[in-house]
N, CA, C and O atoms as a Tripos MOL2 file, in Angstrom:
@<TRIPOS>MOLECULE
protein
  268   267    67     0     0
PROTEIN
NO_CHARGES

@<TRIPOS>ATOM
      1 N         130.3730  102.6380   93.7530 N.3       1 MET1
      2 CA        130.0790  101.8730   94.9550 C.3       1 MET1
      3 C         128.7150  101.1970   94.8260 C.2       1 MET1
      4 O         127.8000  101.7220   94.1920 O.2       1 MET1
      5 N         128.6040  100.0490   95.4290 N.am      2 ALA2
      6 CA        127.3460   99.3000   95.3990 C.3       2 ALA2
      7 C         126.7890   99.1860   96.8160 C.2       2 ALA2
      8 O         127.5230   98.9720   97.7810 O.2       2 ALA2
      9 N         125.4870   99.3330   96.9080 N.am      3 PHE3
     10 CA        124.7910   99.1880   98.1860 C.3       3 PHE3
     11 C         124.4690   97.7180   98.3920 C.2       3 PHE3
     12 O         123.8410   97.0860   97.5410 O.2       3 PHE3
     13 N         124.9000   97.1750   99.5250 N.am      4 VAL4
     14 CA        124.6730   95.7600   99.8370 C.3       4 VAL4
     15 C         123.8530   95.6680  101.1150 C.2       4 VAL4
     16 O         124.1330   96.3620  102.0930 O.2       4 VAL4
     17 N         122.8430   94.8100  101.1020 N.am      5 THR5
     18 CA        122.0030   94.6390  102.2810 C.3       5 THR5
     19 C         121.7870   93.1640  102.5880 C.2       5 THR5
     20 O         121.7080   92.3360  101.6800 O.2       5 THR5
     21 N         121.6940   92.8430  103.8670 N.am      6 LYS6
     22 CA        121.4300   91.4740  104.3100 C.3       6 LYS6
     23 C         120.0440   91.3710  104.9440 C.2       6 LYS6
     24 O         119.7560   90.4170  105.6660 O.2       6 LYS6
     25 N         119.1920   92.3540  104.6710 N.am      7 VAL7
     26 CA        117.8660   92.3790  105.2880 C.3       7 VAL7
     27 C         117.0770   91.1290  104.9280 C.2       7 VAL7
     28 O         116.4690   90.5090  105.8010 O.2       7 VAL7
     29 N         117.0810   90.7540  103.6610 N.am      8 LYS8
     30 CA        116.3210   89.5710  103.2380 C.3       8 LYS8
     31 C         116.8160   88.3170  103.9570 C.2       8 LYS8
     32 O         116.0210   87.5000  104.4220 O.2       8 LYS8
     33 N         118.1320   88.1780  104.0410 N.am      9 GLU9
     34 CA        118.7330   87.0200  104.7140 C.3       9 GLU9
     35 C         118.2710   86.9300  106.1730 C.2       9 GLU9
     36 O         117.8620   85.8650  106.6370 O.2       9 GLU9
     37 N         118.3400   88.0520  106.8870 N.am     10 TYR10
     38 CA        117.9230   88.0670  108.2920 C.3      10 TYR10
     39 C         116.4200   87.8770  108.4380 C.2      10 TYR10
     40 O         115.9610   87.2030  109.3600 O.2      10 TYR10
     41 N         115.6600   88.4680  107.5330 N.am     11 ARG11
     42 CA        114.1990   88.3510  107.5980 C.3      11 ARG11
     43 C         113.7750   86.9010  107.3810 C.2      11 ARG11
     44 O         112.9310   86.3820  108.1120 O.2      11 ARG11
     45 N         114.3570   86.2520  106.3850 N.am     12 GLU12
     46 CA        114.0050   84.8580  106.1000 C.3      12 GLU12
     47 C         114.4480   83.9410  107.2390 C.2      12 GLU12
     48 O         113.7370   83.0000  107.5920 O.2      12 GLU12
     49 N         115.6210   84.2130  107.8120 N.am     13 LYS13
     50 CA        116.1190   83.4230  108.9410 C.3      13 LYS13
     51 C         115.1640   83.5310  110.1290 C.2      13 LYS13
     52 O         114.9980   82.5790  110.8920 O.2      13 LYS13
     53 N         114.5400   84.7030  110.2770 N.am     14 ALA14
     54 CA        113.5970   84.9300  111.3770 C.3      14 ALA14
     55 C         112.2020   84.4020  111.0430 C.2      14 ALA14
     56 O         111.3050   84.4520  111.8850 O.2      14 ALA14
     57 N         112.0110   83.8950  109.8190 N.am     15 GLY15
     58 CA        110.7030   83.3770  109.4120 C.3      15 GLY15
     59 C         109.6590   84.4700  109.3010 C.2      15 GLY15
     60 O         108.4820   84.2500  109.5850 O.2      15 GLY15
     61 N         110.0910   85.6380  108.8910 N.am     16 MET16
     62 CA        109.2210   86.8110  108.8520 C.3      16 MET16
     63 C         108.8870   87.1830  107.4080 C.2      16 MET16
     64 O         109.7440   87.1060  106.5270 O.2      16 MET16
     65 N         107.6490   87.5840  107.1720 N.am     17 LYS17
     66 CA        107.2430   88.0620  105.8510 C.3      17 LYS17
     67 C         107.6430   89.5210  105.7030 C.2      17 LYS17
     68 O         107.8500   90.2250  106.6920 O.2      17 LYS17
     69 N         107.7500   89.9650  104.4620 N.am     18 GLN18
     70 CA        108.0750   91.3720  104.2010 C.3      18 GLN18
     71 C         107.0580   92.2930  104.8620 C.2      18 GLN18
     72 O         107.4210   93.3230  105.4290 O.2      18 GLN18
     73 N         105.8030   91.9250  104.7900 N.am     19 SER19
     74 CA        104.7510   92.7580  105.3800 C.3      19 SER19
     75 C         104.8750   92.8290  106.9000 C.2      19 SER19
     76 O         104.5680   93.8590  107.5010 O.2      19 SER19
     77 N         105.3230   91.7420  107.5190 N.am     20 GLU20
     78 CA        105.5080   91.7390  108.9750 C.3      20 GLU20
     79 C         106.6550   92.6600  109.3830 C.2      20 GLU20
     80 O         106.5430   93.4030  110.3580 O.2      20 GLU20
     81 N         107.7500   92.6110  108.6420 N.am     21 LEU21
     82 CA        108.8680   93.4970  108.9310 C.3      21 LEU21
     83 C         108.4520   94.9490  108.7210 C.2      21 LEU21
     84 O         108.7730   95.8220  109.5280 O.2      21 LEU21
     85 N         107.7430   95.1940  107.6380 N.am     22 ALA22
     86 CA        107.2740   96.5530  107.3450 C.3      22 ALA22
     87 C         106.4170   97.0900  108.4860 C.2      22 ALA22
     88 O         106.5590   98.2450  108.8890 O.2      22 ALA22
     89 N         105.5410   96.2590  108.9960 N.am     23 GLU23
     90 CA        104.6690   96.6760  110.0950 C.3      23 GLU23
     91 C         105.4890   96.9930  111.3520 C.2      23 GLU23
     92 O         105.2040   97.9660  112.0500 O.2      23 GLU23
     93 N         106.4880   96.1850  111.6330 N.am     24 LYS24
     94 CA        107.3070   96.3870  112.8380 C.3      24 LYS24
     95 C         108.0980   97.6900  112.7950 C.2      24 LYS24
     96 O         108.3400   98.3100  113.8310 O.2      24 LYS24
     97 N         108.5040   98.1090  111.5840 N.am     25 VAL25
     98 CA        109.3220   99.3180  111.4630 C.3      25 VAL25
     99 C         108.5280  100.5010  110.9060 C.2      25 VAL25
    100 O         109.0890  101.5480  110.5820 O.2      25 VAL25
    101 N         107.2120  100.3120  110.8020 N.am     26 LYS26
    102 CA        106.3120  101.3730  110.3220 C.3      26 LYS26
    103 C         106.7140  101.8830  108.9380 C.2      26 LYS26
    104 O         106.8730  103.0840  108.7150 O.2      26 LYS26
    105 N         106.8730  100.9330  108.0200 N.am     27 ALA27
    106 CA        107.1940  101.2520  106.6310 C.3      27 ALA27
    107 C         106.2220  100.4880  105.7310 C.2      27 ALA27
    108 O         105.4890   99.6130  106.1920 O.2      27 ALA27
    109 N         106.2290  100.8240  104.4660 N.am     28 ARG28
    110 CA        105.3880  100.0930  103.5080 C.3      28 ARG28
    111 C         106.1150   98.8190  103.0810 C.2      28 ARG28
    112 O         107.3450   98.7690  103.0780 O.2      28 ARG28
    113 N         105.3490   97.7970  102.7240 N.am     29 ARG29
    114 CA        105.9510   96.5420  102.2600 C.3      29 ARG29
    115 C         106.8120   96.7960  101.0260 C.2      29 ARG29
    116 O         107.8670   96.1820  100.8670 O.2      29 ARG29
    117 N         106.3680   97.6940  100.1590 N.am     30 GLU30
    118 CA        107.1160   98.0170   98.9470 C.3      30 GLU30
    119 C         108.5020   98.5800   99.2840 C.2      30 GLU30
    120 O         109.4700   98.3400   98.5630 O.2      30 GLU30
    121 N         108.5820   99.3260  100.3800 N.am     31 THR31
    122 CA        109.8700   99.8650  100.8190 C.3      31 THR31
    123 C         110.8170   98.7260  101.1660 C.2      31 THR31
    124 O         111.9960   98.7610  100.8150 O.2      31 THR31
    125 N         110.2960   97.7170  101.8550 N.am     32 ILE32
    126 CA        111.1180   96.5510  102.2220 C.3      32 ILE32
    127 C         111.5570   95.8060  100.9660 C.2      32 ILE32
    128 O         112.7030   95.3640  100.8820 O.2      32 ILE32
    129 N         110.6620   95.6620   99.9880 N.am     33 VAL33
    130 CA        110.9940   94.9940   98.7250 C.3      33 VAL33
    131 C         112.1580   95.7100   98.0490 C.2      33 VAL33
    132 O         113.1440   95.0740   97.6750 O.2      33 VAL33
    133 N         112.0510   97.0290   97.8900 N.am     34 HIS34
    134 CA        113.1000   97.8050   97.2250 C.3      34 HIS34
    135 C         114.3990   97.7740   98.0310 C.2      34 HIS34
    136 O         115.4890   97.7290   97.4610 O.2      34 HIS34
    137 N         114.2770   97.7990   99.3280 N.am     35 LEU35
    138 CA        115.4450   97.7430  100.2000 C.3      35 LEU35
    139 C         116.1850   96.4170  100.0170 C.2      35 LEU35
    140 O         117.4070   96.3960   99.8740 O.2      35 LEU35
    141 N         115.4390   95.3180  100.0220 N.am     36 GLU36
    142 CA        116.0490   93.9930   99.8600 C.3      36 GLU36
    143 C         116.7030   93.8290   98.4950 C.2      36 GLU36
    144 O         117.6710   93.0830   98.3520 O.2      36 GLU36
    145 N         116.1770   94.5250   97.4930 N.am     37 ASN37
    146 CA        116.7300   94.4380   96.1390 C.3      37 ASN37
    147 C         117.8660   95.4370   95.9020 C.2      37 ASN37
    148 O         118.4170   95.5090   94.8030 O.2      37 ASN37
    149 N         118.2120   96.2070   96.9380 N.am     38 GLY38
    150 CA        119.3010   97.1680   96.8070 C.3      38 GLY38
    151 C         118.9540   98.3810   95.9830 C.2      38 GLY38
    152 O         119.8460   99.0810   95.5030 O.2      38 GLY38
    153 N         117.6570   98.6460   95.8080 N.am     39 LYS39
    154 CA        117.2160   99.7830   95.0000 C.3      39 LYS39
    155 C         116.7730  100.9610   95.8550 C.2      39 LYS39
    156 O         116.2660  101.9550   95.3340 O.2      39 LYS39
    157 N         116.9630  100.8540   97.1550 N.am     40 TYR40
    158 CA        116.5330  101.9070   98.0720 C.3      40 TYR40
    159 C         117.5290  102.0060   99.2150 C.2      40 TYR40
    160 O         117.8470  101.0100   99.8640 O.2      40 TYR40
    161 N         118.0170  103.2120   99.4550 N.am     41 ASN41
    162 CA        118.9020  103.4520  100.5940 C.3      41 ASN41
    163 C         118.0490  103.9390  101.7540 C.2      41 ASN41
    164 O         117.4100  104.9860  101.6460 O.2      41 ASN41
    165 N         118.0240  103.2120  102.8490 N.am     42 PRO42
    166 CA        117.1530  103.5850  103.9570 C.3      42 PRO42
    167 C         117.6520  104.8220  104.7010 C.2      42 PRO42
    168 O         118.8420  105.1350  104.6970 O.2      42 PRO42
    169 N         116.7270  105.5010  105.3250 N.am     43 SER43
    170 CA        117.1170  106.5900  106.2210 C.3      43 SER43
    171 C         117.8390  105.9670  107.4100 C.2      43 SER43
    172 O         117.7370  104.7630  107.6460 O.2      43 SER43
    173 N         118.5510  106.7740  108.1400 N.am     44 LEU44
    174 CA        119.2570  106.2740  109.3170 C.3      44 LEU44
    175 C         118.2690  105.6870  110.3110 C.2      44 LEU44
    176 O         118.5370  104.6440  110.9070 O.2      44 LEU44
    177 N         117.1280  106.3460  110.4970 N.am     45 LYS45
    178 CA        116.1130  105.8560  111.4370 C.3      45 LYS45
    179 C         115.5980  104.4780  111.0100 C.2      45 LYS45
    180 O         115.5070  103.5660  111.8310 O.2      45 LYS45
    181 N         115.2640  104.3320  109.7340 N.am     46 LEU46
    182 CA        114.7590  103.0490  109.2490 C.3      46 LEU46
    183 C         115.8230  101.9670  109.3930 C.2      46 LEU46
    184 O         115.5210  100.8520  109.8190 O.2      46 LEU46
    185 N         117.0560  102.2850  109.0430 N.am     47 ALA47
    186 CA        118.1500  101.3120  109.1760 C.3      47 ALA47
    187 C         118.2960  100.8670  110.6300 C.2      47 ALA47
    188 O         118.4580   99.6800  110.9110 O.2      47 ALA47
    189 N         118.2350  101.8230  111.5400 N.am     48 MET48
    190 CA        118.3680  101.4890  112.9660 C.3      48 MET48
    191 C         117.1760  100.6840  113.4610 C.2      48 MET48
    192 O         117.3410   99.7620  114.2600 O.2      48 MET48
    193 N         115.9770  101.0200  112.9960 N.am     49 ASP49
    194 CA        114.7820  100.2730  113.3970 C.3      49 ASP49
    195 C         114.8560   98.8240  112.9210 C.2      49 ASP49
    196 O         114.5180   97.9070  113.6690 O.2      49 ASP49
    197 N         115.2910   98.6190  111.6950 N.am     50 ILE50
    198 CA        115.4040   97.2540  111.1630 C.3      50 ILE50
    199 C         116.4820   96.4810  111.9260 C.2      50 ILE50
    200 O         116.2800   95.3200  112.2830 O.2      50 ILE50
    201 N         117.6110   97.1140  112.1720 N.am     51 ALA51
    202 CA        118.6800   96.4520  112.9270 C.3      51 ALA51
    203 C         118.1880   96.0570  114.3120 C.2      51 ALA51
    204 O         118.5150   94.9760  114.8020 O.2      51 ALA51
    205 N         117.4090   96.9170  114.9410 N.am     52 ARG52
    206 CA        116.8720   96.6330  116.2810 C.3      52 ARG52
    207 C         115.9450   95.4160  116.2560 C.2      52 ARG52
    208 O         115.9570   94.6090  117.1850 O.2      52 ARG52
    209 N         115.1420   95.2820  115.1930 N.am     53 VAL53
    210 CA        114.2310   94.1310  115.0650 C.3      53 VAL53
    211 C         115.0230   92.8230  115.0870 C.2      53 VAL53
    212 O         114.5970   91.8420  115.6960 O.2      53 VAL53
    213 N         116.1770   92.8190  114.4190 N.am     54 PHE54
    214 CA        116.9780   91.5940  114.3200 C.3      54 PHE54
    215 C         118.0660   91.4900  115.3830 C.2      54 PHE54
    216 O         118.7660   90.4800  115.4580 O.2      54 PHE54
    217 N         118.2100   92.5180  116.1970 N.am     55 GLY55
    218 CA        119.2000   92.4840  117.2670 C.3      55 GLY55
    219 C         120.6360   92.5160  116.7740 C.2      55 GLY55
    220 O         121.5200   91.9040  117.3730 O.2      55 GLY55
    221 N         120.8670   93.2350  115.6760 N.am     56 VAL56
    222 CA        122.2160   93.3570  115.1220 C.3      56 VAL56
    223 C         122.5330   94.8310  114.8900 C.2      56 VAL56
    224 O         121.6680   95.6940  115.0460 O.2      56 VAL56
    225 N         123.7810   95.1100  114.5170 N.am     57 SER57
    226 CA        124.1720   96.4930  114.2290 C.3      57 SER57
    227 C         123.7670   96.8700  112.8020 C.2      57 SER57
    228 O         123.5590   96.0090  111.9480 O.2      57 SER57
    229 N         123.6630   98.1580  112.5750 N.am     58 VAL58
    230 CA        123.3550   98.6560  111.2310 C.3      58 VAL58
    231 C         124.4270   98.1780  110.2490 C.2      58 VAL58
    232 O         124.1210   97.8090  109.1150 O.2      58 VAL58
    233 N         125.6750   98.1890  110.6930 N.am     59 GLU59
    234 CA        126.7750   97.7660  109.8330 C.3      59 GLU59
    235 C         126.6810   96.2980  109.4350 C.2      59 GLU59
    236 O         127.1780   95.9050  108.3800 O.2      59 GLU59
    237 N         126.0500   95.4930  110.2730 N.am     60 GLU60
    238 CA        125.8660   94.0750  109.9490 C.3      60 GLU60
    239 C         124.8620   93.9120  108.8020 C.2      60 GLU60
    240 O         124.9810   92.9870  107.9980 O.2      60 GLU60
    241 N         123.8720   94.8140  108.7280 N.am     61 LEU61
    242 CA        122.8120   94.7150  107.7170 C.3      61 LEU61
    243 C         123.1070   95.4430  106.4090 C.2      61 LEU61
    244 O         122.6810   95.0090  105.3380 O.2      61 LEU61
    245 N         123.8410   96.5570  106.5040 N.am     62 PHE62
    246 CA        124.0240   97.4140  105.3410 C.3      62 PHE62
    247 C         125.4940   97.7680  105.1400 C.2      62 PHE62
    248 O         126.2370   97.9640  106.1020 O.2      62 PHE62
    249 N         125.9030   97.8470  103.8660 N.am     63 ALA63
    250 CA        127.2700   98.2540  103.5560 C.3      63 ALA63
    251 C         127.3390   98.8010  102.1350 C.2      63 ALA63
    252 O         126.4870   98.5100  101.2950 O.2      63 ALA63
    253 N         128.3550   99.5850  101.8920 N.am     64 PHE64
    254 CA        128.6810  100.0210  100.5360 C.3      64 PHE64
    255 C         129.9820   99.3210  100.1810 C.2      64 PHE64
    256 O         130.9280   99.3180  100.9690 O.2      64 PHE64
    257 N         130.0300   98.7270   98.9950 N.am     65 THR65
    258 CA        131.2350   98.0110   98.5820 C.3      65 THR65
    259 C         131.7250   98.5690   97.2520 C.2      65 THR65
    260 O         130.9540   99.1350   96.4770 O.2      65 THR65
    261 N         133.0060   98.4000   97.0030 N.am     66 GLU66
    262 CA        133.5830   98.7810   95.7120 C.3      66 GLU66
    263 C         133.1430   97.7520   94.6820 C.2      66 GLU66
    264 O         133.1370   96.5500   94.9500 O.2      66 GLU66
    265 N         132.7810   98.2290   93.5190 N.am     67 GLU67
    266 CA        132.3640   97.2790   92.4750 C.3      67 GLU67
    267 C         133.5350   96.8690   91.6260 C.2      67 GLU67
    268 O         133.3770   96.0760   90.6980 O.2      67 GLU67
@<TRIPOS>BOND
     1     1     2 1
     2     2     3 1
     3     3     4 2
     4     3     5 am
     5     5     6 1
     6     6     7 1
     7     7     8 2
     8     7     9 am
     9     9    10 1
    10    10    11 1
    11    11    12 2
    12    11    13 am
    13    13    14 1
    14    14    15 1
    15    15    16 2
    16    15    17 am
    17    17    18 1
    18    18    19 1
    19    19    20 2
    20    19    21 am
    21    21    22 1
    22    22    23 1
    23    23    24 2
    24    23    25 am
    25    25    26 1
    26    26    27 1
    27    27    28 2
    28    27    29 am
    29    29    30 1
    30    30    31 1
    31    31    32 2
    32    31    33 am
    33    33    34 1
    34    34    35 1
    35    35    36 2
    36    35    37 am
    37    37    38 1
    38    38    39 1
    39    39    40 2
    40    39    41 am
    41    41    42 1
    42    42    43 1
    43    43    44 2
    44    43    45 am
    45    45    46 1
    46    46    47 1
    47    47    48 2
    48    47    49 am
    49    49    50 1
    50    50    51 1
    51    51    52 2
    52    51    53 am
    53    53    54 1
    54    54    55 1
    55    55    56 2
    56    55    57 am
    57    57    58 1
    58    58    59 1
    59    59    60 2
    60    59    61 am
    61    61    62 1
    62    62    63 1
    63    63    64 2
    64    63    65 am
    65    65    66 1
    66    66    67 1
    67    67    68 2
    68    67    69 am
    69    69    70 1
    70    70    71 1
    71    71    72 2
    72    71    73 am
    73    73    74 1
    74    74    75 1
    75    75    76 2
    76    75    77 am
    77    77    78 1
    78    78    79 1
    79    79    80 2
    80    79    81 am
    81    81    82 1
    82    82    83 1
    83    83    84 2
    84    83    85 am
    85    85    86 1
    86    86    87 1
    87    87    88 2
    88    87    89 am
    89    89    90 1
    90    90    91 1
    91    91    92 2
    92    91    93 am
    93    93    94 1
    94    94    95 1
    95    95    96 2
    96    95    97 am
    97    97    98 1
    98    98    99 1
    99    99   100 2
   100    99   101 am
   101   101   102 1
   102   102   103 1
   103   103   104 2
   104   103   105 am
   105   105   106 1
   106   106   107 1
   107   107   108 2
   108   107   109 am
   109   109   110 1
   110   110   111 1
   111   111   112 2
   112   111   113 am
   113   113   114 1
   114   114   115 1
   115   115   116 2
   116   115   117 am
   117   117   118 1
   118   118   119 1
   119   119   120 2
   120   119   121 am
   121   121   122 1
   122   122   123 1
   123   123   124 2
   124   123   125 am
   125   125   126 1
   126   126   127 1
   127   127   128 2
   128   127   129 am
   129   129   130 1
   130   130   131 1
   131   131   132 2
   132   131   133 am
   133   133   134 1
   134   134   135 1
   135   135   136 2
   136   135   137 am
   137   137   138 1
   138   138   139 1
   139   139   140 2
   140   139   141 am
   141   141   142 1
   142   142   143 1
   143   143   144 2
   144   143   145 am
   145   145   146 1
   146   146   147 1
   147   147   148 2
   148   147   149 am
   149   149   150 1
   150   150   151 1
   151   151   152 2
   152   151   153 am
   153   153   154 1
   154   154   155 1
   155   155   156 2
   156   155   157 am
   157   157   158 1
   158   158   159 1
   159   159   160 2
   160   159   161 am
   161   161   162 1
   162   162   163 1
   163   163   164 2
   164   163   165 am
   165   165   166 1
   166   166   167 1
   167   167   168 2
   168   167   169 am
   169   169   170 1
   170   170   171 1
   171   171   172 2
   172   171   173 am
   173   173   174 1
   174   174   175 1
   175   175   176 2
   176   175   177 am
   177   177   178 1
   178   178   179 1
   179   179   180 2
   180   179   181 am
   181   181   182 1
   182   182   183 1
   183   183   184 2
   184   183   185 am
   185   185   186 1
   186   186   187 1
   187   187   188 2
   188   187   189 am
   189   189   190 1
   190   190   191 1
   191   191   192 2
   192   191   193 am
   193   193   194 1
   194   194   195 1
   195   195   196 2
   196   195   197 am
   197   197   198 1
   198   198   199 1
   199   199   200 2
   200   199   201 am
   201   201   202 1
   202   202   203 1
   203   203   204 2
   204   203   205 am
   205   205   206 1
   206   206   207 1
   207   207   208 2
   208   207   209 am
   209   209   210 1
   210   210   211 1
   211   211   212 2
   212   211   213 am
   213   213   214 1
   214   214   215 1
   215   215   216 2
   216   215   217 am
   217   217   218 1
   218   218   219 1
   219   219   220 2
   220   219   221 am
   221   221   222 1
   222   222   223 1
   223   223   224 2
   224   223   225 am
   225   225   226 1
   226   226   227 1
   227   227   228 2
   228   227   229 am
   229   229   230 1
   230   230   231 1
   231   231   232 2
   232   231   233 am
   233   233   234 1
   234   234   235 1
   235   235   236 2
   236   235   237 am
   237   237   238 1
   238   238   239 1
   239   239   240 2
   240   239   241 am
   241   241   242 1
   242   242   243 1
   243   243   244 2
   244   243   245 am
   245   245   246 1
   246   246   247 1
   247   247   248 2
   248   247   249 am
   249   249   250 1
   250   250   251 1
   251   251   252 2
   252   251   253 am
   253   253   254 1
   254   254   255 1
   255   255   256 2
   256   255   257 am
   257   257   258 1
   258   258   259 1
   259   259   260 2
   260   259   261 am
   261   261   262 1
   262   262   263 1
   263   263   264 2
   264   263   265 am
   265   265   266 1
   266   266   267 1
   267   267   268 2
@<TRIPOS>SUBSTRUCTURE
     1 MET1         2 RESIDUE 1 A MET
     2 ALA2         6 RESIDUE 1 A ALA
     3 PHE3        10 RESIDUE 1 A PHE
     4 VAL4        14 RESIDUE 1 A VAL
     5 THR5        18 RESIDUE 1 A THR
     6 LYS6        22 RESIDUE 1 A LYS
     7 VAL7        26 RESIDUE 1 A VAL
     8 LYS8        30 RESIDUE 1 A LYS
     9 GLU9        34 RESIDUE 1 A GLU
    10 TYR10       38 RESIDUE 1 A TYR
    11 ARG11       42 RESIDUE 1 A ARG
    12 GLU12       46 RESIDUE 1 A GLU
    13 LYS13       50 RESIDUE 1 A LYS
    14 ALA14       54 RESIDUE 1 A ALA
    15 GLY15       58 RESIDUE 1 A GLY
    16 MET16       62 RESIDUE 1 A MET
    17 LYS17       66 RESIDUE 1 A LYS
    18 GLN18       70 RESIDUE 1 A GLN
    19 SER19       74 RESIDUE 1 A SER
    20 GLU20       78 RESIDUE 1 A GLU
    21 LEU21       82 RESIDUE 1 A LEU
    22 ALA22       86 RESIDUE 1 A ALA
    23 GLU23       90 RESIDUE 1 A GLU
    24 LYS24       94 RESIDUE 1 A LYS
    25 VAL25       98 RESIDUE 1 A VAL
    26 LYS26      102 RESIDUE 1 A LYS
    27 ALA27      106 RESIDUE 1 A ALA
    28 ARG28      110 RESIDUE 1 A ARG
    29 ARG29      114 RESIDUE 1 A ARG
    30 GLU30      118 RESIDUE 1 A GLU
    31 THR31      122 RESIDUE 1 A THR
    32 ILE32      126 RESIDUE 1 A ILE
    33 VAL33      130 RESIDUE 1 A VAL
    34 HIS34      134 RESIDUE 1 A HIS
    35 LEU35      138 RESIDUE 1 A LEU
    36 GLU36      142 RESIDUE 1 A GLU
    37 ASN37      146 RESIDUE 1 A ASN
    38 GLY38      150 RESIDUE 1 A GLY
    39 LYS39      154 RESIDUE 1 A LYS
    40 TYR40      158 RESIDUE 1 A TYR
    41 ASN41      162 RESIDUE 1 A ASN
    42 PRO42      166 RESIDUE 1 A PRO
    43 SER43      170 RESIDUE 1 A SER
    44 LEU44      174 RESIDUE 1 A LEU
    45 LYS45      178 RESIDUE 1 A LYS
    46 LEU46      182 RESIDUE 1 A LEU
    47 ALA47      186 RESIDUE 1 A ALA
    48 MET48      190 RESIDUE 1 A MET
    49 ASP49      194 RESIDUE 1 A ASP
    50 ILE50      198 RESIDUE 1 A ILE
    51 ALA51      202 RESIDUE 1 A ALA
    52 ARG52      206 RESIDUE 1 A ARG
    53 VAL53      210 RESIDUE 1 A VAL
    54 PHE54      214 RESIDUE 1 A PHE
    55 GLY55      218 RESIDUE 1 A GLY
    56 VAL56      222 RESIDUE 1 A VAL
    57 SER57      226 RESIDUE 1 A SER
    58 VAL58      230 RESIDUE 1 A VAL
    59 GLU59      234 RESIDUE 1 A GLU
    60 GLU60      238 RESIDUE 1 A GLU
    61 LEU61      242 RESIDUE 1 A LEU
    62 PHE62      246 RESIDUE 1 A PHE
    63 ALA63      250 RESIDUE 1 A ALA
    64 PHE64      254 RESIDUE 1 A PHE
    65 THR65      258 RESIDUE 1 A THR
    66 GLU66      262 RESIDUE 1 A GLU
    67 GLU67      266 RESIDUE 1 A GLU
């Protein structure tokens, strides 16, 4: 299974920098970088916090797909 995220897409659409998103969800910028690159699986709390920032569901931002 592959981890797929739309965080970068939503962040760029909102005109937000990685550091700004990190500050809003109380995470490090590096965490956002790894998350956007699919190299980090967020905790449920972090996933929900990011979804809340963009006003979407967690399922809209994150998914596991068959490769």
